[in-house]
N, C-alpha and C positions, 0 to 999 in steps of 0.2 A: 274607895273613892279613887279613880285613876288620877295619877299625878301628871301634870304637863311639864315637859321638858322646859327649863328656863330658856328664855330667848337671849341670844348673845348680842353683844353691842353691834357686831357687824350686820346681824340680821335686823336690828332696829334701824340701822342706817339704810339698809336696802328697802325695808318697808316704808320709812319716811320718804325715800327718793321716789318710790312707786306712787306714794300718795301725792306728792308734789307734781309729778309728771301728769297724773290723771286730773288733778285740779286745773293745772295749767292747760290741758287739752280741752277742757270745757270753758274756761274763762277767756283765753286768748282769742278763739273765733268770736265770742260775744263782744268782746272789747273792739275788735277789728270791724265787725259789723256795725256797732253802734257809731264808730267814728265815721265810717264811710257812707252809711245808709240813712242816719238819722238827720233830720233838720237841726239847725244849731240850737234851737230852743229845747228840743227833746234831748240832744246831746248834753246841754248844759245841766238839764234836770237829772239825767242819769249820773252825770258825774258828781252833781251836789250829793246825791244819795251816799256815794263813797266818801265824799269829804265830810258829811255829817256823821258818818259811821267812824271816821278817823277822829272827828272832834270827840265822839264819846269815849274813844280809847285814849286820846290826849287827856282828857279830864281825869280818867282813871289814873293814868301816870302822873297826873298832877297832884293826886291824893284826894279827890273829891269823892264823896259817898254817892250812892246811886241817884238820889235826887239832884244832887249838884251836877252830876254828869248828864242827866236829862236836861236840866236847865241850860248847861253850857252848850250841848248840841243843838237846842232850840235856838239859842242866841246866835250860833254860827249859821244856822239856816236862815234866820231872819237877816243876817249880814249879807249873805249870798243873794237873797231876794232883793235887797236894796241895790247890791252891785249889779245885778241883772238889769235893772232899770237905768243905771248910770254908765254901762259899759260903752254905749254910743258916744259918750262925751270924751273927746280926746284928753282933756285936762284930767279927768278921773283916771282913766287908764294909765296916763303918764305918771300920775301921782302914786298909783298903786305899784307899778313896776319900779319906780324909783325907791319907794319904801322897802320893796323886796330886796333890791340890790343892796340898800344899806344894812337891812337885817342880816343877809347872808354873809357880808363883810364881817359884821360883828360876831356871827356865829363861827366864822373862821377863826377869828381871834379867841373865841371861847374854847374851841377844840384844841387850838395850839396851847393855850393856858392849861387846860386840863391835862394834856399830854406831858407837859413839863412838871407835873405834880402839884400845881397850884389849884385851889378850890374856888367855888363860886358860891359865896353865901346867899346870893339872891335866888339862886336855882332851888333852894329849900322852901321858898315862899310859893304857896299855891296860886296866888293872884299873879305873881311874875310868870310862873309856867302857863297859866291860862292865857295871858297876853301873848306869849310866845307862840302858842298854838294857833292863834289868829293870823299871826305874822307868816307862819308856815303854811297854813292851809288856804286862807282866802286869796292871796296873790296868785297861787298856782291855778286855782280854779278860774280866776279872772283871766289869766294869760291863756289858758287852754280854750276857754269859751270865746274869747276875743279872737284868737287865731283861727278857730274853726269857722267863724262867720266872716272872715277876711277874704273876700274874693273867691273866685271859682276854685282855687288850689288850697283853700283853707283846710278841708278834712286832710288832704295829702300832707300838708305841713304838720298837721297834729300827728299823723301816723309816723312821719319822719322823727318827731320827737320821741315817741314810744320806741320806734325800732332803734334809735341811737342808744337810748337807756337800756333797752333789752340787749342789744349787741354789746354794748360796753360791758354790761354785767356778765354776759356769757365769756367775752374775750378775757375779762379779768379773772373769771373762774379758772378757765383752761391755762392760761398764762401763769396764774398763781400756783396751780397744782404742779405745773411742769418746771417752772423756773423760780418760783418763789423762794427767796432767802432772806430778804430784809423786810421787817415789818414796817408798815406805813405808820400806824398809830396804836401801838401796843397796848396803851392804857384805855383807849377809847373802843377799839375794835381789833382784837388780837389776830382775827383771821385774814385781814387785808395786808397785802404785801405791795412793795414798790413795783416789783416785776408784774404783778397782777394788774395793777392800775395801769402801767404802761401798756399791757396787752389790751385792756379796755380802751385806752385812748387810740390805739392802731385801729381797732375795730370801729370806733365811732368815726375816725377820719375816713376810713374806707367806705363806710356807709354813706356818710355825707357827700363825699366826693362823687360816688356812683349815682346818688340821687340827682345831683347837679348835672352830671353828664347826661344821663338817660332821660330823666323827667323834665327838667328844665330846658335841656338841650341848649345850654349856655356854657361855652368854654370858659368865658371870663368869670362865671360864677362858681367855678370849681374850687379855686383857692380859697376864696372867702368863706364858702360853705364848709369846707374841710376845717378852717380855723374855728367856725361857730360850732361845729359838731364836737370838736375836741373841748372847747370851752364848756359846752353843755355836758359833756361826760365828767369833766372835773367838778362842775356844779353838782352833778349826780352823786359823786363820791362824798362831797361835803353834805348833801342832804342826808345821806346814810349815816354819815359820821355824827351828824348833829343830833339825829333821832337815837342813835347808839348812846350818845353821852346823856341824853334825857332819861333813857331806860336804865342806864347805870345809876343815875341819881336816885331813880325810883326803885332800884334793886330788881329790875325785871330783865328777863332774857327776850321775850316777845311782848309786842304792844297789846295783843289779844289772841283769840282763838278762832275767829270767824272764819278764816280761810283754811281749810284743812292742808296740813303739810307746809303751810307758808307763814303761819302765826296770824297776825292781825292785819287789818287794812293799812295801818300806818307802816307796817313792815314791807308792804307791797308798793306803796306810794311815796316812801320816804325820798327816794332818789328824784322822783318826779316833781316834788315840792320845790326843789331848788333848780332843777334843769329847766322846767317850763318857763318861768319868769326870765332866766338868762337867755334862753333860746329866743323868745318873743322880742326881748329888748334888743338882742343882736340883729334880729331880722329887721326891726324898726330902724336901727342905725344904718344898716345895709340898704334900706328901702327895697327889700327884695319880695315883700308880700304882694300878690296880685292874683 
């Protein structure tokens, strides 16, 4: 029987990178097409499929067995269906965005607390983790669906959120590799550096400013949108850290294996769960949606 040469760690990394690139090459065009070509109802339904898949993974991280995960995912789907009917009501969307802002402030405090070595007894409770999953997933879906249907530029605004998150992630990766020296949150996510985050914020600001200049054709919107882009990128970092914290409590590296080379659905949308509500709330404050 012929023996195979053991694969080296470097070869593993190259193989994983190739898988990630191939998966992204398929998924990114589909996402862009879905945002720009689909009507809001169909876009919301497609996004809901990702959110429900994320709910399944969240229930797994919370410690539920298969039947519990199915029930949790079905429950989140039912909540999204109810939210779809209520989105036209400004009071509902305001309440959802306000609740999201409150939750992410709490999440920031939790991440800071964990980083300083203090624990969270409540995170060991399955019901608490389940409730947190709803706070993470439902407001993000609501914000994205609301924005997509808000005026003629709705799909373009949604694309801007995605490009800010993707651009910040890319900028953080390269800045971190080149300049990274100081860890951002070593206990929560050891791979993140202060220098990497700074690179991501620069990328987010450049993307947002370019959008205001070229697409909105409004010079007076450049500075406010740059500020909002940077705030959105900061929220994206918090979303990533919060999911990392939950995964650490569950003893997991990835939330799942659904997306080859990328882990689970939550691993791909964790940044967006915080970024989307912050971005939409910021636009509403600036009254820039049209």
